[in-house]
C-alpha positions in Angstrom: 82.3 114.8 100.6 81.0 114.0 104.2 83.8 114.7 106.9 83.4 111.0 109.0 84.9 112.1 113.4 87.9 111.4 115.0 85.8 108.4 116.6 85.3 107.1 113.1 88.5 107.1 111.3 90.6 105.8 114.4 87.7 102.7 114.9 87.3 101.8 110.9 91.0 102.9 109.0 93.4 103.0 111.8 94.3 103.3 115.2 95.6 107.1 115.3 94.4 107.7 111.6 93.1 110.8 112.7 96.1 112.3 114.6 97.9 111.4 111.5 98.7 114.6 110.0 102.9 114.7 108.4 105.2 112.1 107.4 108.7 113.3 106.3 109.6 109.9 104.2 112.9 109.4 102.7 112.6 109.8 98.8 114.5 106.6 97.5 115.5 108.6 94.5 118.2 110.7 96.2 119.0 107.7 98.2 120.4 105.6 94.9 119.0 107.3 91.0 119.9 103.9 89.6 118.2 101.2 91.8 115.9 100.7 89.0 118.6 99.1 86.6 120.7 97.0 89.0 119.2 93.8 87.6 119.5 94.9 84.3 123.1 96.2 84.9 124.3 92.8 86.7 123.1 91.3 83.4 125.2 93.2 81.5 128.1 92.7 83.7 127.5 89.2 84.1 128.3 88.9 80.4 130.4 91.7 79.3 132.8 91.0 82.5 132.9 88.4 85.0 130.5 86.3 85.9 130.0 84.6 90.0 129.9 80.8 90.1 127.0 79.2 91.3 125.3 79.1 94.2 126.7 82.8 94.7 125.5 84.0 91.0 122.2 83.1 92.4 122.0 84.7 95.3 123.5 88.5 94.4 120.6 88.2 91.7 118.0 87.8 93.9 119.4 89.7 96.2 119.3 92.5 93.4 116.1 91.8 92.1 114.9 92.5 95.8 116.6 95.0 96.3 115.1 96.7 93.7 112.0 95.7 94.3 112.4 97.5 98.1 113.6 101.0 96.6 110.3 100.6 94.3 108.2 99.5 96.8 109.5 101.9 99.5 108.6 105.0 96.7 105.0 103.6 96.2 104.7 103.3 100.0 105.6 107.0 100.1 103.7 108.0 97.2 100.0 106.8 99.0 101.1 107.9 102.4 101.5 111.3 101.5 98.2 110.9 98.9 96.1 109.5 101.9 97.7 112.9 104.0 96.9 115.0 100.9 93.1 113.7 100.3 92.1 114.7 104.1 93.1 111.3 106.0 89.8 110.7 105.0 90.1 108.1 102.8 90.2 104.6 103.8 91.5 103.2 100.1 94.4 105.3 100.3 95.3 103.7 103.4 95.3 100.6 102.7 97.1 100.8 100.0 100.1 102.7 101.7 99.7 100.1 104.4 99.8 97.3 101.4 103.4 99.1 99.9 104.5 99.6 103.5 104.6 95.7 104.2 106.0 94.7 100.3 108.8 97.2 101.2 109.7 95.5 104.9 109.1 91.8 103.0 111.5 92.9 100.4 114.0 94.7 102.6 114.4 91.8 104.7 114.3 88.9 102.7 117.4 90.6 100.6 119.4 91.1 104.0 118.2 87.4 104.3 120.1 86.5 101.3 123.4 88.4 102.3 123.2 86.3 105.5 122.6 83.1 103.6 125.6 84.1 101.3 128.6 84.7 102.9 127.4 83.6 106.8 126.6 86.8 108.5 124.6 87.7 111.7 121.8 90.3 110.9 121.2 91.1 114.5 121.4 89.8 118.1 117.7 88.8 119.5 116.5 91.9 121.4 118.9 94.1 120.4 116.5 96.2 119.3 118.2 97.3 116.2 117.1 98.6 112.8 117.0 95.1 111.4 114.9 92.9 114.2 112.6 96.1 114.4 112.1 95.7 110.4 112.0 92.2 110.7 109.5 92.2 113.5 107.2 95.6 111.8 107.2 92.8 108.3 105.7 89.9 110.9 103.1 91.9 112.3 101.7 92.6 109.0 102.5 89.1 107.4 100.6 87.6 110.3 97.6 89.9 110.5 95.8 86.5 111.6 97.8 85.5 114.0 97.6 88.3 115.5 94.0 88.9 115.2 93.2 85.8 116.9 96.2 86.4 119.7 94.1 89.1 120.2 98.1 91.3 120.0 96.2 94.6 118.3 94.9 97.5 120.1 91.2 96.8 120.9 88.8 97.0 118.1 91.6 97.9 115.4 91.2 96.8 112.1 95.2 96.8 111.1 98.3 95.4 113.0 100.7 97.7 112.2 99.3 101.5 111.6 101.1 104.9 110.4 101.7 107.7 112.3 103.7 111.0 111.9 106.7 109.7 113.0 106.7 106.4 111.5 105.1 102.9 111.1 104.4 101.5 114.7 102.8 97.7 116.5 101.4 97.3 119.9 105.1 95.9 120.5 107.7 97.4 117.7 108.4 100.5 115.8 109.9 101.8 112.7 110.5 105.4 111.8 110.3 106.8 108.6 114.2 107.8 108.9 115.1 104.3 109.6 113.6 103.0 106.6 115.6 105.3 104.6 118.6 103.4 106.8 117.6 100.3 104.9 117.9 101.5 101.8 121.1 103.0 102.5 122.3 99.5 104.0 120.2 98.0 101.0 122.2 100.4 98.0 125.2 99.9 99.8 125.5 96.1 98.9 123.9 96.3 95.9 126.7 98.3 94.4 129.5 96.4 96.1 128.0 93.0 94.5 126.4 94.3 91.0 129.8 93.9 89.3 131.4 90.4 89.8 134.3 92.4 88.5 135.2 94.7 90.9 133.3 93.0 94.0 137.0 92.0 95.3 137.8 95.0 95.4 135.2 97.2 96.7 134.8 94.1 99.9 138.5 95.1 100.8 137.9 98.7 101.5 137.9 100.1 104.9 134.1 99.9 106.4 132.5 97.6 104.6 
C-alpha cells in the first residue's frame, strides 16, 4: 500500500492527522457496564414498580434514550479512532468514520443535558465559562454546522474538516474537548441515568448529598 506524505495526509484527511499517533480514550464500559439497558430497565420499572406522570415520563424516557446513544456512540468513536491509528494513519475512510461517531456522541450527550435543563430548570453553563458543558456544545455545533463554518472561513486554511483529532482530544480553531473530558461527560450522563431510571427511588436518590 502506498504511503502518503505528512503534507498529503494533513491537507486531504485532516489538519495534524500525520502527527496524530496516540489516543487515551476512556472505555465507557468501565464507567457504566449497564448503559445499554437503561431504556429497557426504565420500561420495566415503570410497568412493575412506579411511573412518572406526564410530561416527566417523556422527559426521562428521552433522556435515557439519548444517554444510551451517547455511550454507544462514544464506544464507536473510540473504536474507529483506534482503528485509524492502528491502520497507520493513512485511511481517510476510517478517519471520517471516527469523526462521524464523535459528532453523534457530542450531539446525543448535549441533547441529553438539554432535556435535563428543560425538565428541571437547570442551568447547564454560564456563557464564557469555558466549562466542559460549554465546550461540548461548541464542538457539537462546529461539526453540525460545517457548511456555515466553511462559508464563513472559520476553518484552518485548506482544511477539510472543522473539528479534527489530536493526541489529546478533539480540536477546532476556537475550542477543544479532551478525551478525558469526554469520559467526564459519560460519568455525568450515567449519574443522571441512575438517578432517574427508577421512578420509585428517584426522590430518595435526589435527596442524597452531592446530587
